N, C-alpha and C positions, 0 to 999 in steps of 0.2 A: 572258118574256125572249126566247123564240124569235121572237116577233113583232117584237121590236126588231132582231134579227139580219136577218130577212127584209127589213124596211124599210131597214136600212142597205145591204144588198147590192143592193136595187133602185135606190137612189139612186146606188150606185156603178156602175150600168150592167151588172149581171151578166145574162148570157143563158145559158140552158141549152144553146144550140147552140154557144156558144163553147167552145173547148178550151184548157186551160192547158198551160204547159210543165211538166207534172208527170209522174210515173210512172203516175198513175191517170187513166183516161178518165172516171172518175166525178166529178171535180172540174170546176167551171166557174169562169170568171174574167171580169173586166171587159174593156173594149176595150183597155186598156193592158196587161193581163196582170199587174196588180200587186195586185188584190184577189181573193182566192181563196174559193170557196164549196165546201166538202166536207161539207155537212150530210147526216148519215144515209147516208154512202157505205159504211158497213161496213168501213172501212179499218183497217189497223194502221199505226202511225206511220211505219214505214220505207217505206210505199207512197206517201207523199205527194210527196216530192221537190219541194218548193216552190222557186220562183225565189229566188235570194239577195237580189234587190232588192225582194221583195214587201213591201208596206206594210200590207196587211190580210189576215187569215186567219180565216175562220169554219169551225172544224173541230169542230162540235158533232155529237152523236149517233153517234159512232163507238165504238171500243173500245180505250182506252189505259189499262189498270189502273195502270201505273207509268210515270212520266216522270222519268228521272234527268237529271243534268247533262249538257249537250252537245247536247241535241236542238235548241235554238234558237240555238246559239252563232253560226252564220253568217247568221242572219236579223236582222241588226242594224238594218234599216230599218223593222221592224214598228212600227206605232203603234196597231194594233187587233188583239187576239187573243182569240178565243172558244174555250174548251175545255170548254164545258158539256156535260153529259149523256154523258160518256165513261167512266163507271164507274171514275174515277180513285180509287185508294186511297192513293197516295203520290206526293209531289213531291220531287225532289232539292233539296238546300239551295242549289245554285248553278244551278238550272235557267234563271233569267232574268238571269244575271250580265252578258250582252252585249246585253241588250234595253233599253238605257237610253232609247230613244225611245218606248217604249210609253206610250200615253195612256189606253187603256181595256183592262181585263183581266177576262174573265168565266170564273169557275171554278165556277159554280153547278151544282146537280143532279148532283153526283158522290158519292163515298163517302169523302170525306176526314174523318178524325177529329182530325188535328192538322196544323199547318203549321210547317216549319222556321223558326227565328227569323231566319235570314239570307235567306229566300226573296225578299223585296222590297227588300233593302238597297241595290241599285243602280238603283232605279226612281224617281228623284226627279221625273220628268215625269208620272207616273201621276196622273190626276185622278179616275178611276172604278175601283173595285174591287168585284166582286161575288163573294162567297163563300157566298151563300145556298143553302139546301136541301142541306146536307151534314150531317155528324155531329160538327162541331167542338164541343169542350167547354171550351176555355180560350183566352184571348187574353192573351199576356204583354206586358210593357212594351216589348220590343225588336222584336216582330214587325212593327209598322207604323212604326217610328221613322224609316225612310229615305224615307217617302212625304211629303215636305214640301209638295207641291202637291195633295194629295188633297182632293177636295171632296165626293164621293159615296161612301158606304160602305154596302154591303149585307151584313148579317150575320144576317138573319132566317131562321127555320126551321132552326135548328141545335139543339144540345144544350148550349149555352154556360151554364155555371153561375158562371163567374167571369171578370171582365175587370179586369186590373190597373189601379190608379189612374192610372198614367202612360201607359196604352196609347195615348191620343190626343193626347199632349202636343205633337207636332211639326207639327201641321196644324190648320187651322180649317175644319171641314166646313160645308157648306150642307145636307146631307141625311144622316141617320143612321137606318138601319133595324135595330132590335134585337128585333122582335116574335117571339113564339112560341119562346122559349128557356127556360132554367131559372134565370134570374137572380133572386136574392132581394133584392139591394140595389144601388142605383146610387150610385157615388161622385161627389161634386161635382167632384173634380179631372179627371174626364173632360172637363168642359166649362168649367172655370174661366176659360180664356183665350179662350173664344168671345165675341165682341163683337157678333154680328149682332143686329139688331132685327127684329122680325116684319114691320115695314113698310119696311125699308131695302132698298137695292139688292141686298144679298146676304142675303136672308132665310134663316133656318135652320129646318129642320123635323126634328122628332124623333118617331119612332114606336117605342114600347116596350110596347105592350099584349101580352097573352098570356103574361106572365111571372108567377110566383108571388111578387109583391113583398111584402116584409116592411116595413110602414109604421111604422118606428121612428126613433129619433134619428139613425141613420146616414144616412138619406135626407133629413133636414131641410134641409141646405144645398143639396143637389141640387134638391130640389123648389122651394125658394125662388127659385133662379136661373132655373129653367125657367118658373115661374109669372110672375115679374116681366118676363120677356122674351117671353112669349106664344109659346113655341117649340112647344107642342103645337098642331097646326093646328086652326083654328076649325071645319073641316069634319069633324074626326075625332070624330063623335058618332053613329056607327052607319051613316052614309051612305058611299057610295063616294067615293074621292078624285076630285077634278075633273081633276087632272093626275097621272097615276101610270104608272110603267113596267110595272105588272102589275095585273091586275084583282083587287082585294081590298077588302072592306069594312073600314073602320078603326073600331076601338072604343077607348074611353078606357081607359087602364091602371087596374086596380083592385087593391085590397089582398087578399092571401091571408092574411097574419098582421098583427097578433095577431087573436084570435078576435073581439074587439069591433069590429074594423074590416073584417072579411072581407066582400068583395063591394062595398065602397064605392069609388067612383071617386076617384082621387087629387086631381082638381081640385076636389072638394067638401070637402076637408079643410083645416084651418087648421094653422098652425105648432105649435100646442099639442097637436095630435094625434100628432105624431111624437116619441114618448117611448120611453125604455128603462127596464127594471127590472133590478137586479143579479141575477146568476145565484146560485142556491142548489142545494145537493146534496139530492136526493130519494131516492137509493138507500139501502136499509136495511142490507143486508149484516150481518144479525144484530143491528142496533142497535135498541133499543126506546125510546130517549130522544127527547125533543122539546126543542129542535130536533135534527136528525139529528147523530149523533156525528161529530166531526172524525177520531177514531181508533176503529176497531171491530175486533173479533176474530172469526174464524170457525174452528171446530174440526171436523175430519173424521177418520174412520178411513181408513187406507190402503186403496185399492182402490175407494172409493165415488166417485160423480160429484161434481164440485165446479164451482159456477158463481159467478163473481165479477162483480157488476153495477156499472155506473157510469151514473147518470142525474141529470139536473138540469132546472130550469126557469127561465125568465126571459123578458124581452123585449129583443131577439129570442131565439128558441129557441137556447140555448147549444150550443156545440160541445163534445163530451165525448170522452174518450180514456182508456185504461188503460195505465199504464206499470209496469215492474217495478222492483225495488229499486235497480237501477243506471241507471235512466232510459231504458231501451230501450222503444220503443213496442210494446205487446202488441196494440193495435188501431189502425185508422185513425180519424181524426176523423169523428164523425157527429153529427147533430143530435139532442139530447135523450137518447139512450140507446145504450150499447154494453155488451157482456158478453164474458167469456172463459170457456170451458167446458173442463174437464179431464174426459174420460170416466171415467178411473180414476186417482184421486189417488195420487201417489207422494211419497216423502220429499223428493225434489229440487224438487217444486213448492211446497213450503212456503216461506214468506217474506213479504216486505212488498210490497204492491202499492199503487199510487196512482191514485185516480180524479181526473182533471184536468178541470175544467169552466171553459170560457172564454166570457165574456159581456161586457156593457157596463154601466157605471154610468149614473146618470140624466143626467149631463152628456156622455155619449158616450165617455168614456174606457174603454179596455179593462180588464177585471177578470178575474182567475183565482182560483178557489177549488178546494180539494183535499180529498179524504178519504183517509186512510191505512187500508188494509185489511190486517190481519195474518192470514195463513192458517197454521194449525197442522195438521199431519198426524200422527196417532198411528200408530206402527208396530204391526201386529198379526201374531200367529203364523199359520203356515199351518194350515188345517183338517186336512189330512192328518197333519201333525206332531202336532197336539193329540190326534187319535184314536190315533195310535201310542203316544204317551206314556201315555195313559189305559189302554190295553190292557196295556202293559208293567208299569205299576204294579200293576194287578189280578193279573197273572200272578205277579209277585214275591210279593205279599201272600198269594195262594193257596198258592204253593209253601212259603212260610215257615210258614204255619199247619199245613199237612199234615205237614211235617217235625217240628214241635214235638209234634203229636199222636202220631206214631209213636215219638218219643223217650220220652214219658211212659209210653206203653203198654209198651214193652220194659223200661223201668226197673222198673215194677211187677212184671212177669213175672219179673224177675231175682231177686226175694226168695223165690221158691218158691211152691208151691201146697199148701194144707193137706190136700188129699185125695189127692194123687198121689205125693208124695215118700216113697219107702220108708225113707229114712234118718232120718225124723222120728219120735220116740217120744212118745206121749201116755200119761199115767197117769190112770185113773178111780178115784175113791173115793166112799164114801158120806157123806163129811163135808160139812157145810154149805158153801155157797159163801162164800168170804171174798175179801178184796181180794188175797190171795196167789194167784199163778198159777204154773203150772209152765212154765218157759222152754222155748221151742222151740229145738232144736239141729239144725243142719245142718252136716255135716262136708264140707269141700271140700279137695281137694289143691291144691298150688300151681299145678299145670298147669290145674286147673279154673278157678281165679280168673283166671289169665291169659287163658284162652279167653273167659270171660264179659266181661271188660273190652274185649277186642278186638272181640267181637261187638257190644257196646253202641256202641263207637266207629264201627264200620262201619254200623250201622243209623242212627245219628245223621247220619252223612254222607249216607246215602240220603235 
């Protein structure tokens, strides 16, 4: 792209000895002073001070991390603007609102991760837009809707994983670069209104290699239209492009999924190869049945780790997600598998969870299957409390046993001792022993009886 800028500025008559009416002597301009070259000048934006009637500005290789609204408001005559290689991370939503005459805009080789949906809304004259070599991830349906005359669109070398079906609806391109992104499927609505023929006056070229394509039923209509119009260039078979804005070998797009088609070029496939298989649940979650249970239960003790899994398979790889009992998303959507982990289960985490798996039927219609996962958490007592209760019970039992032993011992001692009580009288005779015995007699006063009873009661209490 830099070679293109240099070629443009040479044709505009730029000379390094010419000085422009700017704040910086590092910028050069053409003989009319309307085309500015500030490439690699190490400038900050407020140092430029371009003429208000400037028509071309090549401001690449400087340092403008953030460009908010108002920077170009007074440069209404611009028809060419290059802002590549400026480490830009953010662009204001109204940055180009007064630049309706812009015909070519270069934003490549920056650090952009997203673009405001209204950024290009007032640029109906733009025919070329280059957003390559950034970190863009998503192209929504409104971002490019105002570019009704757009012909060449460069989105290669980003991180784009999704482009909305209606993203290209308002223009008819002649060149579209989508290489080396993270796209899995191409929607036929991207190009349904394109009528260019490969051998017509307005030929259309499509470059979309270097993506992990899932060659399934979702791509069938897209592939059919591309193949019937010969929109994949004939020279895109590993050789370099004969006419190309950048030096790059072009490869045929190949399939990444499903496994049976991995590595096969799309152009070698037939319509019958682009098929889908309905999604099915494969996560067990304590289910031992075949097929997998629609409803399964998981039982845990309070305080132990809990893992709730959600996984599925199908063609294409289904999107899976876990939701709670009131429909809130517990995870983001992911391909094939997600899980929720509770490091220490609590009673509040018990409940009903839903594993939601989204895929496609054989005919390409969307299909959703679910698995209900009921999580039960048993409340357990504290270990310290259990030890305390055990020790308390042992102490009570030991004390009760000892008290009973003392009580029985004192009761027996209260009846007297045969060898020590002087008030007991025994009679000895020479008569044979018979069943008749001489009763023992012990005489107690009323005070003695009272003292004995009191003593027994006190010892019992002890």
